[in-house]
N, CA, C and O atoms as a GROMACS GRO file, in nm:
protein
  312
    1MET      N    1  -1.366  -2.572  -2.778
    1MET     CA    2  -1.286  -2.488  -2.695
    1MET      C    3  -1.246  -2.349  -2.764
    1MET      O    4  -1.215  -2.356  -2.882
    2ALA      N    5  -1.245  -2.228  -2.703
    2ALA     CA    6  -1.228  -2.107  -2.769
    2ALA      C    7  -1.079  -2.072  -2.770
    2ALA      O    8  -1.002  -2.123  -2.688
    3THR      N    9  -1.043  -1.999  -2.848
    3THR     CA   10  -0.899  -1.972  -2.847
    3THR      C   11  -0.884  -1.821  -2.801
    3THR      O   12  -0.955  -1.730  -2.843
    4LEU      N   13  -0.785  -1.808  -2.713
    4LEU     CA   14  -0.741  -1.704  -2.634
    4LEU      C   15  -0.690  -1.605  -2.719
    4LEU      O   16  -0.620  -1.644  -2.814
    5PRO      N   17  -0.706  -1.502  -2.708
    5PRO     CA   18  -0.627  -1.391  -2.779
    5PRO      C   19  -0.493  -1.363  -2.752
    5PRO      O   20  -0.446  -1.376  -2.640
    6ALA      N   21  -0.421  -1.320  -2.864
    6ALA     CA   22  -0.282  -1.315  -2.822
    6ALA      C   23  -0.227  -1.187  -2.770
    6ALA      O   24  -0.228  -1.090  -2.846
    7PRO      N   25  -0.179  -1.177  -2.650
    7PRO     CA   26  -0.164  -1.035  -2.578
    7PRO      C   27  -0.040  -0.991  -2.687
    7PRO      O   28   0.030  -1.062  -2.759
    8SER      N   29  -0.041  -0.862  -2.671
    8SER     CA   30   0.084  -0.788  -2.740
    8SER      C   31   0.226  -0.792  -2.664
    8SER      O   32   0.235  -0.778  -2.542
    9PRO      N   33   0.316  -0.807  -2.733
    9PRO     CA   34   0.426  -0.804  -2.664
    9PRO      C   35   0.484  -0.683  -2.587
    9PRO      O   36   0.468  -0.570  -2.632
   10LEU      N   37   0.545  -0.702  -2.480
   10LEU     CA   38   0.580  -0.588  -2.399
   10LEU      C   39   0.680  -0.503  -2.469
   10LEU      O   40   0.769  -0.551  -2.540
   11PRO      N   41   0.664  -0.390  -2.449
   11PRO     CA   42   0.765  -0.292  -2.507
   11PRO      C   43   0.890  -0.282  -2.442
   11PRO      O   44   0.889  -0.312  -2.323
   12PRO      N   45   0.990  -0.249  -2.488
   12PRO     CA   46   1.123  -0.263  -2.450
   12PRO      C   47   1.120  -0.181  -2.274
   12PRO      O   48   1.172  -0.234  -2.177
   13ARG      N   49   1.049  -0.052  -2.271
   13ARG     CA   50   1.063  -0.001  -2.155
   13ARG      C   51   1.002  -0.090  -2.022
   13ARG      O   52   1.042  -0.080  -1.906
   14GLU      N   53   0.918  -0.159  -2.060
   14GLU     CA   54   0.840  -0.248  -1.977
   14GLU      C   55   0.925  -0.368  -1.931
   14GLU      O   56   0.907  -0.415  -1.819
   15SER      N   57   1.004  -0.411  -2.002
   15SER     CA   58   1.080  -0.535  -1.951
   15SER      C   59   1.177  -0.528  -1.849
   15SER      O   60   1.249  -0.622  -1.814
   16SER      N   61   1.176  -0.377  -1.789
   16SER     CA   62   1.266  -0.352  -1.675
   16SER      C   63   1.173  -0.380  -1.552
   16SER      O   64   1.227  -0.373  -1.441
   17LEU      N   65   1.054  -0.409  -1.557
   17LEU     CA   66   0.972  -0.431  -1.477
   17LEU      C   67   0.995  -0.571  -1.374
   17LEU      O   68   0.934  -0.590  -1.269
   18GLY      N   69   1.084  -0.649  -1.427
   18GLY     CA   70   1.126  -0.746  -1.349
   18GLY      C   71   1.015  -0.853  -1.377
   18GLY      O   72   0.916  -0.821  -1.443
   19TYR      N   73   1.033  -1.004  -1.320
   19TYR     CA   74   0.973  -1.112  -1.349
   19TYR      C   75   0.815  -1.065  -1.299
   19TYR      O   76   0.725  -1.060  -1.384
   20HIS      N   77   0.791  -1.034  -1.168
   20HIS     CA   78   0.651  -1.022  -1.105
   20HIS      C   79   0.579  -0.916  -1.195
   20HIS      O   80   0.468  -0.934  -1.244
   21GLY      N   81   0.660  -0.797  -1.213
   21GLY     CA   82   0.593  -0.685  -1.307
   21GLY      C   83   0.543  -0.720  -1.439
   21GLY      O   84   0.436  -0.681  -1.485
   22ALA      N   85   0.647  -0.815  -1.513
   22ALA     CA   86   0.618  -0.856  -1.647
   22ALA      C   87   0.477  -0.957  -1.637
   22ALA      O   88   0.385  -0.954  -1.719
   23VAL      N   89   0.482  -1.032  -1.534
   23VAL     CA   90   0.365  -1.120  -1.506
   23VAL      C   91   0.234  -1.058  -1.489
   23VAL      O   92   0.132  -1.115  -1.529
   24SER      N   93   0.231  -0.949  -1.433
   24SER     CA   94   0.127  -0.877  -1.390
   24SER      C   95   0.065  -0.798  -1.509
   24SER      O   96  -0.056  -0.775  -1.521
   25GLU      N   97   0.172  -0.757  -1.604
   25GLU     CA   98   0.130  -0.672  -1.720
   25GLU      C   99   0.082  -0.783  -1.801
   25GLU      O  100  -0.033  -0.757  -1.837
   26PHE      N  101   0.116  -0.882  -1.840
   26PHE     CA  102   0.072  -0.991  -1.912
   26PHE      C  103  -0.054  -1.013  -1.874
   26PHE      O  104  -0.137  -0.987  -1.961
   27LYS      N  105  -0.098  -1.053  -1.769
   27LYS     CA  106  -0.232  -1.080  -1.693
   27LYS      C  107  -0.333  -0.987  -1.740
   27LYS      O  108  -0.442  -1.006  -1.795
   28ARG      N  109  -0.254  -0.853  -1.698
   28ARG     CA  110  -0.376  -0.728  -1.741
   28ARG      C  111  -0.417  -0.709  -1.877
   28ARG      O  112  -0.530  -0.671  -1.907
   29ARG      N  113  -0.307  -0.740  -1.975
   29ARG     CA  114  -0.304  -0.742  -2.132
   29ARG      C  115  -0.407  -0.847  -2.178
   29ARG      O  116  -0.503  -0.830  -2.253
   30LEU      N  117  -0.367  -0.963  -2.116
   30LEU     CA  118  -0.449  -1.069  -2.154
   30LEU      C  119  -0.639  -1.070  -2.123
   30LEU      O  120  -0.735  -1.096  -2.195
   31ILE      N  121  -0.625  -1.035  -2.000
   31ILE     CA  122  -0.790  -0.992  -1.955
   31ILE      C  123  -0.846  -0.895  -2.016
   31ILE      O  124  -0.966  -0.900  -2.039
   32GLU      N  125  -0.768  -0.785  -2.054
   32GLU     CA  126  -0.810  -0.672  -2.150
   32GLU      C  127  -0.868  -0.700  -2.277
   32GLU      O  128  -0.971  -0.658  -2.331
   33ALA      N  129  -0.777  -0.783  -2.316
   33ALA     CA  130  -0.805  -0.836  -2.469
   33ALA      C  131  -0.918  -0.923  -2.475
   33ALA      O  132  -0.995  -0.917  -2.571
   34THR      N  133  -0.936  -1.014  -2.367
   34THR     CA  134  -1.063  -1.115  -2.369
   34THR      C  135  -1.172  -1.038  -2.340
   34THR      O  136  -1.274  -1.065  -2.404
   35LEU      N  137  -1.177  -0.944  -2.256
   35LEU     CA  138  -1.319  -0.864  -2.220
   35LEU      C  139  -1.342  -0.802  -2.339
   35LEU      O  140  -1.456  -0.825  -2.379
   36HIS      N  141  -1.265  -0.718  -2.428
   36HIS     CA  142  -1.294  -0.663  -2.541
   36HIS      C  143  -1.344  -0.739  -2.634
   36HIS      O  144  -1.428  -0.691  -2.710
   37ARG      N  145  -1.304  -0.870  -2.647
   37ARG     CA  146  -1.352  -0.968  -2.741
   37ARG      C  147  -1.481  -1.025  -2.708
   37ARG      O  148  -1.556  -1.076  -2.791
   38MET      N  149  -1.507  -1.015  -2.572
   38MET     CA  150  -1.648  -1.078  -2.523
   38MET      C  151  -1.726  -0.975  -2.501
   38MET      O  152  -1.821  -0.991  -2.424
   39SER      N  153  -1.702  -0.834  -2.569
   39SER     CA  154  -1.799  -0.709  -2.546
   39SER      C  155  -1.815  -0.676  -2.423
   39SER      O  156  -1.925  -0.626  -2.399
   40GLY      N  157  -1.720  -0.691  -2.306
   40GLY     CA  158  -1.715  -0.646  -2.194
   40GLY      C  159  -1.773  -0.738  -2.093
   40GLY      O  160  -1.760  -0.717  -1.972
   41ASN      N  161  -1.847  -0.856  -2.150
   41ASN     CA  162  -1.928  -0.952  -2.075
   41ASN      C  163  -1.810  -1.040  -1.959
   41ASN      O  164  -1.736  -1.131  -1.996
   42ARG      N  165  -1.814  -1.000  -1.852
   42ARG     CA  166  -1.714  -1.059  -1.753
   42ARG      C  167  -1.738  -1.229  -1.733
   42ARG      O  168  -1.646  -1.308  -1.712
   43THR      N  169  -1.855  -1.261  -1.743
   43THR     CA  170  -1.904  -1.393  -1.712
   43THR      C  171  -1.838  -1.476  -1.828
   43THR      O  172  -1.769  -1.572  -1.791
   44HIS      N  173  -1.852  -1.450  -1.975
   44HIS     CA  174  -1.817  -1.478  -2.073
   44HIS      C  175  -1.640  -1.484  -2.081
   44HIS      O  176  -1.576  -1.585  -2.109
   45ALA      N  177  -1.594  -1.374  -2.054
   45ALA     CA  178  -1.455  -1.374  -2.032
   45ALA      C  179  -1.412  -1.476  -1.927
   45ALA      O  180  -1.326  -1.557  -1.960
   46ALA      N  181  -1.452  -1.479  -1.830
   46ALA     CA  182  -1.396  -1.561  -1.716
   46ALA      C  183  -1.413  -1.725  -1.770
   46ALA      O  184  -1.328  -1.808  -1.740
   47ARG      N  185  -1.494  -1.747  -1.824
   47ARG     CA  186  -1.539  -1.868  -1.892
   47ARG      C  187  -1.409  -1.917  -1.994
   47ARG      O  188  -1.336  -2.016  -1.982
   48VAL      N  189  -1.408  -1.826  -2.081
   48VAL     CA  190  -1.299  -1.833  -2.170
   48VAL      C  191  -1.151  -1.848  -2.118
   48VAL      O  192  -1.064  -1.921  -2.165
   49LEU      N  193  -1.142  -1.772  -2.025
   49LEU     CA  194  -1.006  -1.758  -1.949
   49LEU      C  195  -0.985  -1.884  -1.867
   49LEU      O  196  -0.868  -1.912  -1.838
   50GLY      N  197  -1.100  -1.977  -1.819
   50GLY     CA  198  -1.079  -2.067  -1.724
   50GLY      C  199  -1.092  -2.026  -1.591
   50GLY      O  200  -1.084  -2.116  -1.509
   51LEU      N  201  -1.110  -1.910  -1.548
   51LEU     CA  202  -1.150  -1.848  -1.398
   51LEU      C  203  -1.248  -1.840  -1.369
   51LEU      O  204  -1.332  -1.834  -1.459
   52GLN      N  205  -1.298  -1.836  -1.206
   52GLN     CA  206  -1.419  -1.824  -1.173
   52GLN      C  207  -1.437  -1.668  -1.207
   52GLN      O  208  -1.342  -1.593  -1.230
   53ARG      N  209  -1.562  -1.633  -1.207
   53ARG     CA  210  -1.610  -1.497  -1.241
   53ARG      C  211  -1.561  -1.394  -1.121
   53ARG      O  212  -1.513  -1.284  -1.146
   54THR      N  213  -1.578  -1.443  -0.989
   54THR     CA  214  -1.526  -1.347  -0.882
   54THR      C  215  -1.387  -1.327  -0.865
   54THR      O  216  -1.340  -1.228  -0.808
   55TYR      N  217  -1.295  -1.455  -0.931
   55TYR     CA  218  -1.162  -1.422  -0.926
   55TYR      C  219  -1.130  -1.319  -1.029
   55TYR      O  220  -1.048  -1.233  -0.998
   56LEU      N  221  -1.179  -1.317  -1.135
   56LEU     CA  222  -1.159  -1.225  -1.253
   56LEU      C  223  -1.190  -1.066  -1.207
   56LEU      O  224  -1.123  -0.964  -1.225
   57LEU      N  225  -1.298  -1.084  -1.152
   57LEU     CA  226  -1.348  -0.956  -1.074
   57LEU      C  227  -1.232  -0.877  -0.989
   57LEU      O  228  -1.200  -0.759  -1.001
   58ARG      N  229  -1.188  -0.960  -0.915
   58ARG     CA  230  -1.088  -0.940  -0.839
   58ARG      C  231  -0.958  -0.885  -0.904
   58ARG      O  232  -0.912  -0.775  -0.873
   59LEU      N  233  -0.886  -0.986  -1.018
   59LEU     CA  234  -0.795  -0.937  -1.091
   59LEU      C  235  -0.832  -0.795  -1.162
   59LEU      O  236  -0.746  -0.706  -1.158
   60ILE      N  237  -0.943  -0.772  -1.220
   60ILE     CA  238  -0.967  -0.651  -1.281
   60ILE      C  239  -0.937  -0.533  -1.192
   60ILE      O  240  -0.875  -0.434  -1.232
   61ARG      N  241  -0.978  -0.546  -1.082
   61ARG     CA  242  -0.966  -0.438  -0.950
   61ARG      C  243  -0.797  -0.445  -0.926
   61ARG      O  244  -0.738  -0.337  -0.938
   62GLU      N  245  -0.730  -0.546  -0.898
   62GLU     CA  246  -0.620  -0.556  -0.852
   62GLU      C  247  -0.505  -0.493  -0.964
   62GLU      O  248  -0.413  -0.417  -0.934
   63LEU      N  249  -0.535  -0.544  -1.099
   63LEU     CA  250  -0.429  -0.509  -1.213
   63LEU      C  251  -0.468  -0.394  -1.276
   63LEU      O  252  -0.387  -0.355  -1.361
   64GLY      N  253  -0.578  -0.319  -1.261
   64GLY     CA  254  -0.619  -0.209  -1.298
   64GLY      C  255  -0.655  -0.223  -1.453
   64GLY      O  256  -0.615  -0.155  -1.547
   65VAL      N  257  -0.733  -0.321  -1.452
   65VAL     CA  258  -0.789  -0.348  -1.607
   65VAL      C  259  -0.854  -0.233  -1.660
   65VAL      O  260  -0.923  -0.171  -1.580
   66ALA      N  261  -0.847  -0.184  -1.795
   66ALA     CA  262  -0.926  -0.102  -1.864
   66ALA      C  263  -1.000  -0.181  -1.972
   66ALA      O  264  -0.948  -0.238  -2.068
   67ALA      N  265  -1.129  -0.176  -1.940
   67ALA     CA  266  -1.224  -0.248  -2.009
   67ALA      C  267  -1.348  -0.201  -2.042
   67ALA      O  268  -1.397  -0.117  -1.967
   68PRO      N  269  -1.407  -0.236  -2.135
   68PRO     CA  270  -1.549  -0.164  -2.169
   68PRO      C  271  -1.651  -0.214  -2.062
   68PRO      O  272  -1.651  -0.329  -2.019
   69PRO      N  273  -1.734  -0.119  -2.025
   69PRO     CA  274  -1.823  -0.160  -1.924
   69PRO      C  275  -1.913  -0.286  -1.954
   69PRO      O  276  -1.923  -0.306  -2.075
   70PRO      N  277  -1.970  -0.360  -1.891
   70PRO     CA  278  -2.043  -0.484  -1.889
   70PRO      C  279  -2.147  -0.442  -1.967
   70PRO      O  280  -2.185  -0.326  -1.954
   71PRO      N  281  -2.213  -0.532  -2.064
   71PRO     CA  282  -2.343  -0.505  -2.137
   71PRO      C  283  -2.447  -0.489  -2.040
   71PRO      O  284  -2.451  -0.557  -1.937
   72ALA      N  285  -2.552  -0.379  -2.076
   72ALA     CA  286  -2.659  -0.379  -1.997
   72ALA      C  287  -2.751  -0.486  -1.977
   72ALA      O  288  -2.781  -0.557  -2.073
   73ARG      N  289  -2.799  -0.505  -1.867
   73ARG     CA  290  -2.904  -0.620  -1.852
   73ARG      C  291  -3.024  -0.609  -1.940
   73ARG      O  292  -3.053  -0.491  -1.959
   74ARG      N  293  -3.097  -0.687  -1.993
   74ARG     CA  294  -3.220  -0.692  -2.052
   74ARG      C  295  -3.327  -0.699  -1.941
   74ARG      O  296  -3.315  -0.775  -1.845
   75ARG      N  297  -3.429  -0.616  -1.959
   75ARG     CA  298  -3.534  -0.622  -1.890
   75ARG      C  299  -3.642  -0.698  -1.958
   75ARG      O  300  -3.664  -0.698  -2.079
   76PRO      N  301  -3.712  -0.769  -1.855
   76PRO     CA  302  -3.853  -0.855  -1.918
   76PRO      C  303  -3.937  -0.739  -1.991
   76PRO      O  304  -3.912  -0.619  -1.977
   77LEU      N  305  -4.043  -0.794  -2.073
   77LEU     CA  306  -4.115  -0.718  -2.140
   77LEU      C  307  -4.246  -0.712  -2.093
   77LEU      O  308  -4.341  -0.717  -2.172
   78ALA      N  309  -4.264  -0.700  -1.952
   78ALA     CA  310  -4.391  -0.695  -1.900
   78ALA      C  311  -4.396  -0.585  -1.807
   78ALA      O  312  -4.500  -0.559  -1.747
   0.00000   0.00000   0.00000
């Protein structure tokens, strides 16, 4: 089983976001860190996080996740 990356602690100014804001910020940072670790591969990141790929994609949109673009697909050699 893969080890999840440790997200950065919230800076003091962000602690005033309240519970829901802090949870959203934690999710965003965790997803960003995982995507960077997986070189932008959303399928692998979803698997590591234990999420469905489609749900991860929705979270990326909703939380405004900044992540590297997904890797280019390889084309067959023919």
